[in-house]
C-alpha positions in Angstrom: 46.5 6.6 26.1 45.0 10.0 26.6 42.0 10.9 24.4 42.0 14.1 22.4 39.4 16.7 22.9 37.3 17.1 19.8 37.0 20.4 18.0 33.7 22.3 17.8 33.2 21.1 14.2 33.8 17.5 15.3 31.2 17.9 18.0 28.7 19.4 15.5 29.4 16.6 13.1 28.8 14.0 15.9 25.6 15.8 16.8 24.4 15.6 13.2 25.3 11.9 13.0 23.5 11.2 16.3 20.4 13.1 15.1 20.5 11.1 11.8 20.9 7.8 13.8 17.9 8.8 16.0 15.7 9.7 13.1 16.6 6.5 11.4 15.6 4.5 14.5 12.3 6.3 14.8 11.7 5.8 11.1 12.3 2.0 11.3 10.3 1.8 14.5 7.3 3.7 13.1 7.0 2.2 9.6 6.6 -1.6 9.2 9.2 -2.8 6.7 7.0 -5.8 5.9 4.1 -3.6 4.6 5.8 -0.3 3.7 7.0 -0.4 0.1 9.9 2.0 0.3 12.4 -0.1 2.3 15.0 -1.7 -0.1 15.1 -5.4 -0.4 18.4 -7.3 0.1 20.1 -7.4 -3.4 21.7 -10.8 -2.6 18.4 -12.4 -1.6 16.6 -10.8 -4.6 19.2 -12.0 -7.1 20.3 -15.4 -5.7 17.6 -16.4 -3.1 20.4 -16.7 -0.5 20.0 -14.7 2.7 23.1 -12.6 3.7 24.0 -12.3 7.4 22.1 -8.9 7.5 18.9 -10.1 5.9 15.9 -9.4 8.2 17.6 -6.7 10.3 15.2 -3.9 9.3 12.2 -6.0 10.1 13.9 -7.3 13.2 14.7 -3.9 14.5 11.1 -2.8 13.8 9.9 -5.7 15.9 12.4 -4.9 18.6 11.3 -1.3 18.8 7.7 -2.5 19.1 8.8 -4.6 22.1 8.5 -8.0 20.3 12.0 -9.4 21.0 11.2 -13.0 20.0 9.9 -11.9 16.6 13.0 -9.7 16.2 15.3 -12.7 16.9 13.3 -14.8 14.4 14.1 -12.2 11.6 17.8 -12.2 12.5 19.4 -14.0 15.4 22.4 -11.6 15.3 20.3 -8.6 16.4 21.8 -8.6 19.9 25.3 -8.2 18.4 24.1 -5.4 16.1 22.2 -3.8 19.0 25.4 -3.7 21.2 27.3 -2.1 18.4 24.7 0.5 17.5 24.3 1.4 21.2 28.0 1.8 21.6 28.2 3.9 18.5 25.4 6.1 19.8 27.1 6.4 23.1 30.4 7.4 21.4 28.6 10.1 19.4 26.7 11.4 22.5 30.0 11.5 24.5 31.6 13.5 21.7 28.7 16.0 21.7 28.5 16.4 25.5 32.0 15.9 26.8 34.1 16.6 23.6 35.8 13.2 24.1 34.8 9.8 22.7 34.4 6.6 24.7 37.3 4.1 24.6 37.6 2.2 21.4 38.1 -1.3 22.9 34.9 -2.6 21.3 36.3 -1.7 17.8 39.5 -3.6 18.3 40.6 -5.9 15.5 39.8 -8.9 17.6 36.2 -7.8 17.8 36.0 -7.4 14.0 37.6 -10.8 13.5 35.1 -12.4 15.9 32.2 -10.6 14.2 33.5 -11.7 10.7 33.7 -15.3 11.7 30.2 -15.2 13.4 28.7 -13.4 10.4 30.1 -15.8 7.8 29.1 -18.9 9.9 25.6 -17.5 10.4 25.3 -16.6 6.7 26.2 -20.2 5.7 24.1 -21.9 8.3 20.9 -19.9 7.6 21.0 -21.0 4.0 21.2 -24.7 4.6 17.8 -26.0 3.5 17.3 -28.5 6.4 15.8 -28.2 9.9 16.9 -26.6 12.3 18.8 -24.3 10.0 15.7 -23.2 8.2 14.6 -21.5 11.4 17.5 -19.0 10.8 16.2 -18.0 7.4 14.4 -14.6 7.5 
C-alpha cells in the first residue's frame, strides 16, 4: 500500500505534536515526580489502593531519563513496551515533518493492541496480589 504525502498543515501539526512530546519528556526528566507536587496521582490508586497498569510510569520515565534503568523497571515493569511505543510515535511524527510521509503502521496493528491489552490486564492483576513475588511489581 502506497502511503499518502501529508499536507503542509499535517506536517505543521506533526511538528507541534513532536515539540510537545519533546517538551513533556524534558519536563519529566528534569522534575522528580516523587518530590514535585504538581504531577497528578493515579485516581485508581488514590481511590481504591489498587495500582493500574500505568501506575509508576512517570516516576519510571524520570528514573530512565536519569540513566537509572533498574529503578525505572522497579516503578513499572512495562516501561520497555511503553518506550518502544513512544519512540515509534516520535519517529512517525518526525518522518511526517521531514519526509511528509509516516512510517509504516505495522506496530499499531490490531494484533499489537490485543497483545498489549492482555499484557496490561495481566500485569495490572498480578501487581495487586498482596503476596511475594507479586508485591515487587507494586509501584
